[in-house]
Each structure stands twice: as C-alpha cells, then as structure tokens.
Jmol script that loads the backbone (N, CA, C; Angstrom):
load data "model"
ATOM      1  N   UNK A   1       0.844  -1.189  -0.001  1.00  0.00           N
ATOM      2  CA  UNK A   1      -0.093   0.044  -0.032  1.00  0.00           C
ATOM      3  C   UNK A   1       0.921   1.241   0.043  1.00  0.00           C
ATOM      4  N   UNK A   2       0.591   2.199  -0.808  1.00  0.00           N
ATOM      5  CA  UNK A   2       1.338   3.441  -0.873  1.00  0.00           C
ATOM      6  C   UNK A   2       1.206   4.118   0.445  1.00  0.00           C
ATOM      7  N   UNK A   3       2.322   4.807   0.961  1.00  0.00           N
ATOM      8  CA  UNK A   3       2.213   5.588   2.099  1.00  0.00           C
ATOM      9  C   UNK A   3       1.336   6.792   1.888  1.00  0.00           C
ATOM     10  N   UNK A   4       0.804   7.250   2.904  1.00  0.00           N
ATOM     11  CA  UNK A   4      -0.114   8.432   2.891  1.00  0.00           C
ATOM     12  C   UNK A   4      -1.463   8.246   2.088  1.00  0.00           C
ATOM     13  N   UNK A   5      -1.790   6.982   1.801  1.00  0.00           N
ATOM     14  CA  UNK A   5      -3.055   6.694   1.127  1.00  0.00           C
ATOM     15  C   UNK A   5      -4.137   6.790   2.183  1.00  0.00           C
ATOM     16  N   UNK A   6      -5.157   7.565   1.913  1.00  0.00           N
ATOM     17  CA  UNK A   6      -6.305   7.723   2.846  1.00  0.00           C
ATOM     18  C   UNK A   6      -7.525   7.193   2.058  1.00  0.00           C
ATOM     19  N   UNK A   7      -8.177   6.173   2.687  1.00  0.00           N
ATOM     20  CA  UNK A   7      -9.410   5.648   2.183  1.00  0.00           C
ATOM     21  C   UNK A   7     -10.577   6.124   3.042  1.00  0.00           C
ATOM     22  N   UNK A   8     -11.724   6.166   2.445  1.00  0.00           N
ATOM     23  CA  UNK A   8     -12.989   6.543   3.131  1.00  0.00           C
ATOM     24  C   UNK A   8     -14.175   5.664   2.911  1.00  0.00           C
ATOM     25  N   UNK A   9     -14.939   5.474   3.802  1.00  0.00           N
ATOM     26  CA  UNK A   9     -16.231   4.692   3.639  1.00  0.00           C
ATOM     27  C   UNK A   9     -17.129   5.461   2.631  1.00  0.00           C
ATOM     28  N   UNK A  10     -16.958   6.770   2.555  1.00  0.00           N
ATOM     29  CA  UNK A  10     -17.862   7.546   1.688  1.00  0.00           C
ATOM     30  C   UNK A  10     -17.277   7.918   0.396  1.00  0.00           C
ATOM     31  N   UNK A  11     -16.499   7.020  -0.153  1.00  0.00           N
ATOM     32  CA  UNK A  11     -15.819   7.189  -1.464  1.00  0.00           C
ATOM     33  C   UNK A  11     -16.880   7.223  -2.550  1.00  0.00           C
ATOM     34  N   UNK A  12     -16.737   8.084  -3.486  1.00  0.00           N
ATOM     35  CA  UNK A  12     -17.682   8.254  -4.513  1.00  0.00           C
ATOM     36  C   UNK A  12     -17.514   7.297  -5.758  1.00  0.00           C
ATOM     37  N   UNK A  13     -16.527   6.354  -5.647  1.00  0.00           N
ATOM     38  CA  UNK A  13     -16.195   5.425  -6.754  1.00  0.00           C
ATOM     39  C   UNK A  13     -17.351   4.429  -7.065  1.00  0.00           C
ATOM     40  N   UNK A  14     -17.195   3.743  -8.166  1.00  0.00           N
ATOM     41  CA  UNK A  14     -18.080   2.737  -8.594  1.00  0.00           C
ATOM     42  C   UNK A  14     -18.128   1.579  -7.557  1.00  0.00           C
ATOM     43  N   UNK A  15     -19.307   1.091  -7.293  1.00  0.00           N
ATOM     44  CA  UNK A  15     -19.467  -0.049  -6.300  1.00  0.00           C
ATOM     45  C   UNK A  15     -18.920  -1.314  -6.935  1.00  0.00           C
ATOM     46  N   UNK A  16     -18.359  -2.133  -6.093  1.00  0.00           N
ATOM     47  CA  UNK A  16     -17.763  -3.452  -6.415  1.00  0.00           C
ATOM     48  C   UNK A  16     -18.555  -4.554  -5.750  1.00  0.00           C
ATOM     49  N   UNK A  17     -18.546  -5.791  -6.318  1.00  0.00           N
ATOM     50  CA  UNK A  17     -19.261  -6.931  -5.740  1.00  0.00           C
ATOM     51  C   UNK A  17     -18.604  -7.207  -4.366  1.00  0.00           C
ATOM     52  N   UNK A  18     -19.400  -7.105  -3.269  1.00  0.00           N
ATOM     53  CA  UNK A  18     -18.815  -7.335  -1.960  1.00  0.00           C
ATOM     54  C   UNK A  18     -18.321  -8.722  -1.733  1.00  0.00           C
ATOM     55  N   UNK A  19     -18.930  -9.724  -2.336  1.00  0.00           N
ATOM     56  CA  UNK A  19     -18.490 -11.152  -2.146  1.00  0.00           C
ATOM     57  C   UNK A  19     -17.143 -11.343  -2.809  1.00  0.00           C
ATOM     58  N   UNK A  20     -16.905 -10.788  -3.911  1.00  0.00           N
ATOM     59  CA  UNK A  20     -15.620 -10.846  -4.562  1.00  0.00           C
ATOM     60  C   UNK A  20     -14.525 -10.172  -3.730  1.00  0.00           C
ATOM     61  N   UNK A  21     -14.856  -8.980  -3.214  1.00  0.00           N
ATOM     62  CA  UNK A  21     -13.919  -8.222  -2.412  1.00  0.00           C
ATOM     63  C   UNK A  21     -13.594  -8.926  -1.093  1.00  0.00           C
ATOM     64  N   UNK A  22     -14.691  -9.526  -0.467  1.00  0.00           N
ATOM     65  CA  UNK A  22     -14.431 -10.232   0.775  1.00  0.00           C
ATOM     66  C   UNK A  22     -13.572 -11.445   0.529  1.00  0.00           C
ATOM     67  N   UNK A  23     -13.703 -12.094  -0.518  1.00  0.00           N
ATOM     68  CA  UNK A  23     -12.915 -13.303  -0.794  1.00  0.00           C
ATOM     69  C   UNK A  23     -11.449 -12.932  -0.965  1.00  0.00           C
ATOM     70  N   UNK A  24     -11.118 -11.831  -1.646  1.00  0.00           N
ATOM     71  CA  UNK A  24      -9.787 -11.321  -1.677  1.00  0.00           C
ATOM     72  C   UNK A  24      -9.205 -10.992  -0.421  1.00  0.00           C
ATOM     73  N   UNK A  25      -9.953 -10.173   0.318  1.00  0.00           N
ATOM     74  CA  UNK A  25      -9.421  -9.732   1.601  1.00  0.00           C
ATOM     75  C   UNK A  25      -9.257 -10.905   2.629  1.00  0.00           C
ATOM     76  N   UNK A  26     -10.177 -11.863   2.578  1.00  0.00           N
ATOM     77  CA  UNK A  26     -10.046 -13.034   3.358  1.00  0.00           C
ATOM     78  C   UNK A  26      -8.852 -13.799   3.058  1.00  0.00           C
ATOM     79  N   UNK A  27      -8.461 -14.007   1.775  1.00  0.00           N
ATOM     80  CA  UNK A  27      -7.259 -14.636   1.376  1.00  0.00           C
ATOM     81  C   UNK A  27      -6.044 -13.888   1.762  1.00  0.00           C
ATOM     82  N   UNK A  28      -6.048 -12.558   1.806  1.00  0.00           N
ATOM     83  CA  UNK A  28      -4.925 -11.779   2.212  1.00  0.00           C
ATOM     84  C   UNK A  28      -4.788 -11.860   3.709  1.00  0.00           C
ATOM     85  N   UNK A  29      -5.849 -11.903   4.484  1.00  0.00           N
ATOM     86  CA  UNK A  29      -5.783 -12.073   5.923  1.00  0.00           C
ATOM     87  C   UNK A  29      -5.120 -13.418   6.294  1.00  0.00           C
ATOM     88  N   UNK A  30      -5.452 -14.473   5.485  1.00  0.00           N
ATOM     89  CA  UNK A  30      -4.755 -15.712   5.727  1.00  0.00           C
ATOM     90  C   UNK A  30      -3.283 -15.687   5.407  1.00  0.00           C
ATOM     91  N   UNK A  31      -2.905 -14.823   4.467  1.00  0.00           N
ATOM     92  CA  UNK A  31      -1.503 -14.727   4.180  1.00  0.00           C
ATOM     93  C   UNK A  31      -0.694 -13.953   5.286  1.00  0.00           C
ATOM     94  N   UNK A  32      -1.387 -13.178   6.061  1.00  0.00           N
ATOM     95  CA  UNK A  32      -0.696 -12.468   7.008  1.00  0.00           C
ATOM     96  C   UNK A  32      -0.007 -13.235   8.117  1.00  0.00           C
ATOM     97  N   UNK A  33      -0.417 -14.524   8.214  1.00  0.00           N
ATOM     98  CA  UNK A  33       0.295 -15.430   9.099  1.00  0.00           C
ATOM     99  C   UNK A  33       1.696 -15.665   8.715  1.00  0.00           C
ATOM    100  N   UNK A  34       1.967 -15.792   7.472  1.00  0.00           N
ATOM    101  CA  UNK A  34       3.345 -16.071   6.989  1.00  0.00           C
ATOM    102  C   UNK A  34       3.994 -14.783   6.457  1.00  0.00           C
ATOM    103  N   UNK A  35       3.224 -13.765   6.237  1.00  0.00           N
ATOM    104  CA  UNK A  35       3.853 -12.502   5.707  1.00  0.00           C
ATOM    105  C   UNK A  35       3.281 -11.302   6.515  1.00  0.00           C
ATOM    106  N   UNK A  36       3.844 -11.196   7.748  1.00  0.00           N
ATOM    107  CA  UNK A  36       3.388 -10.128   8.609  1.00  0.00           C
ATOM    108  C   UNK A  36       3.581  -8.687   8.094  1.00  0.00           C
ATOM    109  N   UNK A  37       4.458  -8.540   7.140  1.00  0.00           N
ATOM    110  CA  UNK A  37       4.712  -7.180   6.591  1.00  0.00           C
ATOM    111  C   UNK A  37       3.586  -6.623   5.803  1.00  0.00           C
ATOM    112  N   UNK A  38       2.562  -7.386   5.431  1.00  0.00           N
ATOM    113  CA  UNK A  38       1.383  -6.839   4.771  1.00  0.00           C
ATOM    114  C   UNK A  38       0.235  -6.612   5.727  1.00  0.00           C
ATOM    115  N   UNK A  39       0.448  -6.894   6.990  1.00  0.00           N
ATOM    116  CA  UNK A  39      -0.580  -6.855   7.988  1.00  0.00           C
ATOM    117  C   UNK A  39      -1.290  -5.402   8.009  1.00  0.00           C
ATOM    118  N   UNK A  40      -0.529  -4.323   7.961  1.00  0.00           N
ATOM    119  CA  UNK A  40      -1.040  -2.960   7.990  1.00  0.00           C
ATOM    120  C   UNK A  40      -1.986  -2.708   6.853  1.00  0.00           C
ATOM    121  N   UNK A  41      -1.458  -3.001   5.624  1.00  0.00           N
ATOM    122  CA  UNK A  41      -2.350  -2.713   4.448  1.00  0.00           C
ATOM    123  C   UNK A  41      -3.567  -3.554   4.442  1.00  0.00           C
ATOM    124  N   UNK A  42      -3.507  -4.827   4.853  1.00  0.00           N
ATOM    125  CA  UNK A  42      -4.688  -5.617   4.863  1.00  0.00           C
ATOM    126  C   UNK A  42      -5.675  -5.221   5.925  1.00  0.00           C
ATOM    127  N   UNK A  43      -5.107  -4.699   7.059  1.00  0.00           N
ATOM    128  CA  UNK A  43      -6.016  -4.186   8.089  1.00  0.00           C
ATOM    129  C   UNK A  43      -6.692  -2.945   7.633  1.00  0.00           C
ATOM    130  N   UNK A  44      -6.141  -2.112   6.735  1.00  0.00           N
ATOM    131  CA  UNK A  44      -6.858  -0.935   6.248  1.00  0.00           C
ATOM    132  C   UNK A  44      -7.935  -1.309   5.326  1.00  0.00           C
ATOM    133  N   UNK A  45      -7.665  -2.230   4.376  1.00  0.00           N
ATOM    134  CA  UNK A  45      -8.707  -2.587   3.325  1.00  0.00           C
ATOM    135  C   UNK A  45      -9.849  -3.385   3.987  1.00  0.00           C
ATOM    136  N   UNK A  46      -9.638  -4.041   5.012  1.00  0.00           N
ATOM    137  CA  UNK A  46     -10.680  -4.871   5.546  1.00  0.00           C
ATOM    138  C   UNK A  46     -11.822  -4.047   6.222  1.00  0.00           C
ATOM    139  N   UNK A  47     -11.596  -2.795   6.464  1.00  0.00           N
ATOM    140  CA  UNK A  47     -12.577  -1.913   6.992  1.00  0.00           C
ATOM    141  C   UNK A  47     -13.721  -1.628   5.992  1.00  0.00           C
ATOM    142  N   UNK A  48     -13.488  -1.856   4.760  1.00  0.00           N
ATOM    143  CA  UNK A  48     -14.342  -1.487   3.672  1.00  0.00           C
ATOM    144  C   UNK A  48     -15.025  -2.685   2.965  1.00  0.00           C
ATOM    145  N   UNK A  49     -15.129  -3.780   3.748  1.00  0.00           N
ATOM    146  CA  UNK A  49     -15.721  -4.999   3.130  1.00  0.00           C
ATOM    147  C   UNK A  49     -17.183  -5.001   2.961  1.00  0.00           C
ATOM    148  N   UNK A  50     -17.879  -4.143   3.672  1.00  0.00           N
ATOM    149  CA  UNK A  50     -19.341  -4.071   3.516  1.00  0.00           C
ATOM    150  C   UNK A  50     -19.779  -3.352   2.253  1.00  0.00           C
ATOM    151  N   UNK A  51     -19.157  -2.223   1.931  1.00  0.00           N
ATOM    152  CA  UNK A  51     -19.517  -1.490   0.666  1.00  0.00           C
ATOM    153  C   UNK A  51     -18.233  -1.028  -0.059  1.00  0.00           C
ATOM    154  N   UNK A  52     -17.581  -1.966  -0.640  1.00  0.00           N
ATOM    155  CA  UNK A  52     -16.312  -1.642  -1.315  1.00  0.00           C
ATOM    156  C   UNK A  52     -16.607  -0.887  -2.598  1.00  0.00           C
ATOM    157  N   UNK A  53     -15.588  -0.023  -3.001  1.00  0.00           N
ATOM    158  CA  UNK A  53     -15.683   0.682  -4.276  1.00  0.00           C
ATOM    159  C   UNK A  53     -14.503   0.399  -5.067  1.00  0.00           C
ATOM    160  N   UNK A  54     -14.457   0.930  -6.268  1.00  0.00           N
ATOM    161  CA  UNK A  54     -13.333   0.677  -7.171  1.00  0.00           C
ATOM    162  C   UNK A  54     -12.050   1.148  -6.543  1.00  0.00           C
ATOM    163  N   UNK A  55     -12.025   2.141  -5.798  1.00  0.00           N
ATOM    164  CA  UNK A  55     -10.817   2.642  -5.157  1.00  0.00           C
ATOM    165  C   UNK A  55     -10.265   1.640  -4.171  1.00  0.00           C
ATOM    166  N   UNK A  56     -11.209   1.038  -3.373  1.00  0.00           N
ATOM    167  CA  UNK A  56     -10.762   0.015  -2.396  1.00  0.00           C
ATOM    168  C   UNK A  56     -10.208  -1.156  -3.123  1.00  0.00           C
ATOM    169  N   UNK A  57     -10.896  -1.592  -4.191  1.00  0.00           N
ATOM    170  CA  UNK A  57     -10.387  -2.753  -5.026  1.00  0.00           C
ATOM    171  C   UNK A  57      -8.968  -2.417  -5.618  1.00  0.00           C
ATOM    172  N   UNK A  58      -8.737  -1.212  -6.031  1.00  0.00           N
ATOM    173  CA  UNK A  58      -7.482  -0.865  -6.587  1.00  0.00           C
ATOM    174  C   UNK A  58      -6.410  -0.936  -5.541  1.00  0.00           C
ATOM    175  N   UNK A  59      -6.605  -0.553  -4.382  1.00  0.00           N
ATOM    176  CA  UNK A  59      -5.611  -0.719  -3.286  1.00  0.00           C
ATOM    177  C   UNK A  59      -5.416  -2.225  -2.970  1.00  0.00           C
ATOM    178  N   UNK A  60      -6.444  -2.991  -3.022  1.00  0.00           N
ATOM    179  CA  UNK A  60      -6.291  -4.420  -2.687  1.00  0.00           C
ATOM    180  C   UNK A  60      -5.543  -5.072  -3.845  1.00  0.00           C
ATOM    181  N   UNK A  61      -5.784  -4.706  -5.037  1.00  0.00           N
ATOM    182  CA  UNK A  61      -4.995  -5.278  -6.104  1.00  0.00           C
ATOM    183  C   UNK A  61      -3.513  -4.899  -6.096  1.00  0.00           C
ATOM    184  N   UNK A  62      -3.213  -3.713  -5.541  1.00  0.00           N
ATOM    185  CA  UNK A  62      -1.915  -3.216  -5.356  1.00  0.00           C
ATOM    186  C   UNK A  62      -1.121  -4.161  -4.314  1.00  0.00           C
ATOM    187  N   UNK A  63      -1.830  -4.550  -3.294  1.00  0.00           N
ATOM    188  CA  UNK A  63      -1.242  -5.516  -2.386  1.00  0.00           C
ATOM    189  C   UNK A  63      -0.899  -6.854  -3.025  1.00  0.00           C
ATOM    190  N   UNK A  64      -1.903  -7.298  -3.822  1.00  0.00           N
ATOM    191  CA  UNK A  64      -1.644  -8.534  -4.579  1.00  0.00           C
ATOM    192  C   UNK A  64      -0.513  -8.415  -5.579  1.00  0.00           C
ATOM    193  N   UNK A  65      -0.322  -7.276  -6.196  1.00  0.00           N
ATOM    194  CA  UNK A  65       0.746  -7.107  -7.091  1.00  0.00           C
ATOM    195  C   UNK A  65       2.067  -7.055  -6.341  1.00  0.00           C
ATOM    196  N   UNK A  66       2.105  -6.405  -5.236  1.00  0.00           N
ATOM    197  CA  UNK A  66       3.291  -6.474  -4.362  1.00  0.00           C
ATOM    198  C   UNK A  66       3.703  -7.887  -3.959  1.00  0.00           C
ATOM    199  N   UNK A  67       2.744  -8.670  -3.585  1.00  0.00           N
ATOM    200  CA  UNK A  67       2.982 -10.065  -3.197  1.00  0.00           C
ATOM    201  C   UNK A  67       3.486 -10.818  -4.351  1.00  0.00           C
ATOM    202  N   UNK A  68       3.043 -10.577  -5.547  1.00  0.00           N
ATOM    203  CA  UNK A  68       3.566 -11.288  -6.772  1.00  0.00           C
ATOM    204  C   UNK A  68       5.056 -10.951  -7.007  1.00  0.00           C
ATOM    205  N   UNK A  69       5.395  -9.736  -6.647  1.00  0.00           N
ATOM    206  CA  UNK A  69       6.820  -9.266  -6.903  1.00  0.00           C
ATOM    207  C   UNK A  69       7.796  -9.710  -5.723  1.00  0.00           C
ATOM    208  N   UNK A  70       7.172 -10.117  -4.582  1.00  0.00           N
ATOM    209  CA  UNK A  70       7.997 -10.541  -3.474  1.00  0.00           C
ATOM    210  C   UNK A  70       7.772 -12.031  -3.059  1.00  0.00           C
ATOM    211  N   UNK A  71       7.459 -12.831  -4.159  1.00  0.00           N
ATOM    212  CA  UNK A  71       7.209 -14.280  -3.763  1.00  0.00           C
ATOM    213  C   UNK A  71       8.286 -14.992  -3.098  1.00  0.00           C
ATOM    214  N   UNK A  72       9.554 -14.563  -3.283  1.00  0.00           N
ATOM    215  CA  UNK A  72      10.640 -15.216  -2.758  1.00  0.00           C
ATOM    216  C   UNK A  72      11.042 -14.750  -1.328  1.00  0.00           C
ATOM    217  N   UNK A  73      10.262 -13.683  -0.856  1.00  0.00           N
ATOM    218  CA  UNK A  73      10.683 -13.190   0.523  1.00  0.00           C
ATOM    219  C   UNK A  73      10.118 -14.158   1.555  1.00  0.00           C
ATOM    220  N   UNK A  74      10.805 -14.306   2.687  1.00  0.00           N
ATOM    221  CA  UNK A  74      10.363 -15.149   3.705  1.00  0.00           C
ATOM    222  C   UNK A  74      10.949 -14.681   5.121  1.00  0.00           C
ATOM    223  N   UNK A  75      10.320 -15.136   6.163  1.00  0.00           N
ATOM    224  CA  UNK A  75      10.922 -14.830   7.486  1.00  0.00           C
ATOM    225  C   UNK A  75      12.062 -15.821   7.703  1.00  0.00           C
ATOM    226  N   UNK A  76      13.079 -15.331   8.352  1.00  0.00           N
ATOM    227  CA  UNK A  76      14.243 -16.150   8.611  1.00  0.00           C
ATOM    228  C   UNK A  76      14.570 -16.003  10.022  1.00  0.00           C
ATOM    229  N   UNK A  77      14.598 -17.114  10.775  1.00  0.00           N
ATOM    230  CA  UNK A  77      15.072 -17.133  12.167  1.00  0.00           C
ATOM    231  C   UNK A  77      16.315 -17.862  12.312  1.00  0.00           C
ATOM    232  N   UNK A  78      17.368 -17.045  12.593  1.00  0.00           N
ATOM    233  CA  UNK A  78      18.658 -17.732  12.616  1.00  0.00           C
ATOM    234  C   UNK A  78      19.087 -17.883  14.137  1.00  0.00           C
ATOM    235  N   UNK A  79      20.055 -18.802  14.299  1.00  0.00           N
ATOM    236  CA  UNK A  79      20.630 -18.945  15.654  1.00  0.00           C
ATOM    237  C   UNK A  79      21.759 -17.811  15.784  1.00  0.00           C
ATOM    238  N   UNK A  80      21.717 -17.126  16.832  1.00  0.00           N
ATOM    239  CA  UNK A  80      22.584 -15.964  16.987  1.00  0.00           C
ATOM    240  C   UNK A  80      23.058 -15.826  18.324  1.00  0.00           C
ATOM    241  N   UNK A  81      24.175 -15.285  18.626  1.00  0.00           N
ATOM    242  CA  UNK A  81      24.630 -14.998  20.055  1.00  0.00           C
ATOM    243  C   UNK A  81      24.248 -13.580  20.412  1.00  0.00           C
ATOM    244  N   UNK A  82      23.579 -12.849  19.531  1.00  0.00           N
ATOM    245  CA  UNK A  82      23.128 -11.463  19.906  1.00  0.00           C
ATOM    246  C   UNK A  82      21.786 -11.556  20.663  1.00  0.00           C
ATOM    247  N   UNK A  83      21.866 -11.251  21.861  1.00  0.00           N
ATOM    248  CA  UNK A  83      20.682 -11.328  22.762  1.00  0.00           C
ATOM    249  C   UNK A  83      20.145  -9.914  23.131  1.00  0.00           C
ATOM    250  N   UNK A  84      20.073  -9.075  22.172  1.00  0.00           N
ATOM    251  CA  UNK A  84      19.576  -7.669  22.432  1.00  0.00           C
ATOM    252  C   UNK A  84      18.051  -7.667  22.185  1.00  0.00           C
ATOM    253  N   UNK A  85      17.382  -7.076  23.141  1.00  0.00           N
ATOM    254  CA  UNK A  85      15.927  -6.958  22.945  1.00  0.00           C
ATOM    255  C   UNK A  85      15.617  -5.521  22.411  1.00  0.00           C
ATOM    256  N   UNK A  86      15.028  -5.346  21.300  1.00  0.00           N
ATOM    257  CA  UNK A  86      14.734  -4.052  20.740  1.00  0.00           C
ATOM    258  C   UNK A  86      13.303  -3.941  20.420  1.00  0.00           C
ATOM    259  N   UNK A  87      12.738  -2.705  20.534  1.00  0.00           N
ATOM    260  CA  UNK A  87      11.365  -2.407  20.252  1.00  0.00           C
ATOM    261  C   UNK A  87      11.303  -1.248  19.296  1.00  0.00           C
ATOM    262  N   UNK A  88      10.327  -1.360  18.298  1.00  0.00           N
ATOM    263  CA  UNK A  88      10.129  -0.209  17.417  1.00  0.00           C
ATOM    264  C   UNK A  88       8.609   0.035  17.506  1.00  0.00           C
ATOM    265  N   UNK A  89       8.195   1.229  17.574  1.00  0.00           N
ATOM    266  CA  UNK A  89       6.755   1.532  17.543  1.00  0.00           C
ATOM    267  C   UNK A  89       6.481   2.855  16.736  1.00  0.00           C
ATOM    268  N   UNK A  90       5.285   2.922  16.251  1.00  0.00           N
ATOM    269  CA  UNK A  90       4.890   4.122  15.444  1.00  0.00           C
ATOM    270  C   UNK A  90       3.399   4.274  15.569  1.00  0.00           C
ATOM    271  N   UNK A  91       2.899   5.472  15.315  1.00  0.00           N
ATOM    272  CA  UNK A  91       1.533   5.879  15.447  1.00  0.00           C
ATOM    273  C   UNK A  91       1.208   6.949  14.523  1.00  0.00           C
ATOM    274  N   UNK A  92       0.027   6.943  13.939  1.00  0.00           N
ATOM    275  CA  UNK A  92      -0.469   8.093  13.136  1.00  0.00           C
ATOM    276  C   UNK A  92      -1.663   8.676  13.945  1.00  0.00           C
ATOM    277  N   UNK A  93      -1.509   9.890  14.433  1.00  0.00           N
ATOM    278  CA  UNK A  93      -2.492  10.493  15.300  1.00  0.00           C
ATOM    279  C   UNK A  93      -3.673  10.901  14.508  1.00  0.00           C
ATOM    280  N   UNK A  94      -4.852  10.388  14.750  1.00  0.00           N
ATOM    281  CA  UNK A  94      -6.085  10.739  14.115  1.00  0.00           C
ATOM    282  C   UNK A  94      -6.013  10.564  12.557  1.00  0.00           C
ATOM    283  N   UNK A  95      -5.275   9.441  12.124  1.00  0.00           N
ATOM    284  CA  UNK A  95      -5.076   9.199  10.778  1.00  0.00           C
ATOM    285  C   UNK A  95      -6.265   8.713   9.950  1.00  0.00           C
ATOM    286  N   UNK A  96      -7.262   8.159  10.609  1.00  0.00           N
ATOM    287  CA  UNK A  96      -8.472   7.683   9.885  1.00  0.00           C
ATOM    288  C   UNK A  96      -9.333   8.931   9.560  1.00  0.00           C
ATOM    289  N   UNK A  97      -9.721   9.150   8.266  1.00  0.00           N
ATOM    290  CA  UNK A  97     -10.404  10.335   7.904  1.00  0.00           C
ATOM    291  C   UNK A  97     -11.909  10.134   8.205  1.00  0.00           C
ATOM    292  N   UNK A  98     -12.346   8.985   8.532  1.00  0.00           N
ATOM    293  CA  UNK A  98     -13.854   8.637   8.822  1.00  0.00           C
ATOM    294  C   UNK A  98     -14.141   8.932  10.338  1.00  0.00           C
ATOM    295  N   UNK A  99     -13.345   8.354  11.180  1.00  0.00           N
ATOM    296  CA  UNK A  99     -13.626   8.415  12.638  1.00  0.00           C
ATOM    297  C   UNK A  99     -12.549   9.089  13.374  1.00  0.00           C
ATOM    298  N   UNK A 100     -11.492   9.565  12.740  1.00  0.00           N
ATOM    299  CA  UNK A 100     -10.412  10.273  13.399  1.00  0.00           C
ATOM    300  C   UNK A 100      -9.686   9.519  14.501  1.00  0.00           C
ATOM    301  N   UNK A 101      -9.709   8.216  14.383  1.00  0.00           N
ATOM    302  CA  UNK A 101      -8.984   7.305  15.236  1.00  0.00           C
ATOM    303  C   UNK A 101      -7.549   7.133  14.820  1.00  0.00           C
ATOM    304  N   UNK A 102      -6.641   6.880  15.770  1.00  0.00           N
ATOM    305  CA  UNK A 102      -5.217   6.664  15.513  1.00  0.00           C
ATOM    306  C   UNK A 102      -4.954   5.181  15.295  1.00  0.00           C
ATOM    307  N   UNK A 103      -3.909   4.827  14.510  1.00  0.00           N
ATOM    308  CA  UNK A 103      -3.373   3.521  14.364  1.00  0.00           C
ATOM    309  C   UNK A 103      -2.000   3.360  15.030  1.00  0.00           C
ATOM    310  N   UNK A 104      -1.831   2.451  15.824  1.00  0.00           N
ATOM    311  CA  UNK A 104      -0.568   2.260  16.564  1.00  0.00           C
ATOM    312  C   UNK A 104      -0.083   0.836  16.353  1.00  0.00           C
ATOM    313  N   UNK A 105       1.240   0.773  16.162  1.00  0.00           N
ATOM    314  CA  UNK A 105       1.833  -0.523  15.988  1.00  0.00           C
ATOM    315  C   UNK A 105       3.179  -0.631  16.691  1.00  0.00           C
ATOM    316  N   UNK A 106       3.618  -1.818  17.063  1.00  0.00           N
ATOM    317  CA  UNK A 106       4.936  -2.080  17.504  1.00  0.00           C
ATOM    318  C   UNK A 106       5.470  -3.419  17.140  1.00  0.00           C
ATOM    319  N   UNK A 107       6.771  -3.631  17.114  1.00  0.00           N
ATOM    320  CA  UNK A 107       7.412  -4.867  16.910  1.00  0.00           C
ATOM    321  C   UNK A 107       8.521  -5.030  17.883  1.00  0.00           C
ATOM    322  N   UNK A 108       8.679  -6.274  18.427  1.00  0.00           N
ATOM    323  CA  UNK A 108       9.843  -6.610  19.292  1.00  0.00           C
ATOM    324  C   UNK A 108      10.802  -7.536  18.630  1.00  0.00           C
ATOM    325  N   UNK A 109      12.065  -7.279  18.692  1.00  0.00           N
ATOM    326  CA  UNK A 109      13.026  -8.135  18.136  1.00  0.00           C
ATOM    327  C   UNK A 109      13.900  -8.733  19.289  1.00  0.00           C
ATOM    328  N   UNK A 110      14.243  -9.896  19.276  1.00  0.00           N
ATOM    329  CA  UNK A 110      15.202 -10.564  20.167  1.00  0.00           C
ATOM    330  C   UNK A 110      16.372 -11.028  19.324  1.00  0.00           C
ATOM    331  N   UNK A 111      17.439 -10.233  19.335  1.00  0.00           N
ATOM    332  CA  UNK A 111      18.549 -10.477  18.447  1.00  0.00           C
ATOM    333  C   UNK A 111      18.109 -10.015  17.017  1.00  0.00           C
ATOM    334  N   UNK A 112      18.170 -10.931  16.075  1.00  0.00           N
ATOM    335  CA  UNK A 112      17.704 -10.647  14.706  1.00  0.00           C
ATOM    336  C   UNK A 112      16.299 -11.144  14.394  1.00  0.00           C
ATOM    337  N   UNK A 113      15.680 -11.779  15.391  1.00  0.00           N
ATOM    338  CA  UNK A 113      14.419 -12.455  15.089  1.00  0.00           C
ATOM    339  C   UNK A 113      13.245 -11.624  15.779  1.00  0.00           C
ATOM    340  N   UNK A 114      12.122 -11.595  14.954  1.00  0.00           N
ATOM    341  CA  UNK A 114      10.885 -10.970  15.464  1.00  0.00           C
ATOM    342  C   UNK A 114      10.248 -11.900  16.465  1.00  0.00           C
ATOM    343  N   UNK A 115       9.922 -11.449  17.673  1.00  0.00           N
ATOM    344  CA  UNK A 115       9.207 -12.308  18.603  1.00  0.00           C
ATOM    345  C   UNK A 115       7.754 -11.937  18.859  1.00  0.00           C
ATOM    346  N   UNK A 116       7.427 -10.604  18.539  1.00  0.00           N
ATOM    347  CA  UNK A 116       6.079 -10.200  18.776  1.00  0.00           C
ATOM    348  C   UNK A 116       5.835  -8.976  17.982  1.00  0.00           C
ATOM    349  N   UNK A 117       4.641  -8.752  17.544  1.00  0.00           N
ATOM    350  CA  UNK A 117       4.216  -7.487  16.910  1.00  0.00           C
ATOM    351  C   UNK A 117       2.745  -7.325  17.022  1.00  0.00           C
ATOM    352  N   UNK A 118       2.268  -6.131  16.880  1.00  0.00           N
ATOM    353  CA  UNK A 118       0.848  -5.877  16.891  1.00  0.00           C
ATOM    354  C   UNK A 118       0.586  -4.592  16.137  1.00  0.00           C
ATOM    355  N   UNK A 119      -0.671  -4.446  15.699  1.00  0.00           N
ATOM    356  CA  UNK A 119      -1.164  -3.250  15.019  1.00  0.00           C
ATOM    357  C   UNK A 119      -2.580  -3.059  15.565  1.00  0.00           C
ATOM    358  N   UNK A 120      -2.926  -1.827  16.033  1.00  0.00           N
ATOM    359  CA  UNK A 120      -4.202  -1.646  16.570  1.00  0.00           C
ATOM    360  C   UNK A 120      -4.738  -0.292  16.228  1.00  0.00           C
ATOM    361  N   UNK A 121      -6.009  -0.217  15.919  1.00  0.00           N
ATOM    362  CA  UNK A 121      -6.674   1.078  15.606  1.00  0.00           C
ATOM    363  C   UNK A 121      -7.295   1.656  16.860  1.00  0.00           C
TER     364      UNK A 121
END
end "model"
wireframe off; spacefill off
backbone 0.3
color backbone group
C-alpha cells in the first residue's frame, strides 16, 4: 500500500461486488500469518468489506501485485549469540479520515528475530 493513502467509507467510486472483495481480503488475511509485513495494508482494506468501491479494490490489487513481486521473501529465524531486545513503535495520530482514530503498531526483536508484533486502531 502506498504511504499516505487515505481511504474513506464515503468514497464516490463505482461499487464493487462485496462477495468478490471479501474473498480477496479473506485470502490476504490468511497470508498475514506467513507474511506479517502486509498486515497493516490488509488491516486498512478490511474496514471497507461491507460497501467496497473501485478505489478500495485498486488498493487491494496493489497488495496482490506487491505479493507477486516478493514471492521469494520469507521470514528467517537464525541462531545467533546476539541477545539484544529491541522495540520499534509508530503511530499516526487521528489518521483515519472517517472516525479520526489513530493507528498504533509495535514490533519486538530478540537479536535478529521478530518475537512479537501488533497493530491496533
């Protein structure tokens, strides 16, 4: 998903078949188990499953296009003697243009391996 993309429930675009859109988003949600780096983008598009428009479908197809280009990417957990615990977090304050809620996320690394992450609106 492109950074700074703002989607709205009240988009004026052409309506899309909700069943088709839900099947794509459901498949993407399943993929987040093995590809956590798409979690934010999938979390954004899933908010529009009830009344999707062509703009929402365009963003969803962009996620699929990204996955096609990164098919060889994978999580790698190595054995390491580096036992540093690091945390990274970020937030967009009132970033949702519909309800003005913030999205916050964090990730914990133990050495070079991800041990926990979350994203919450």
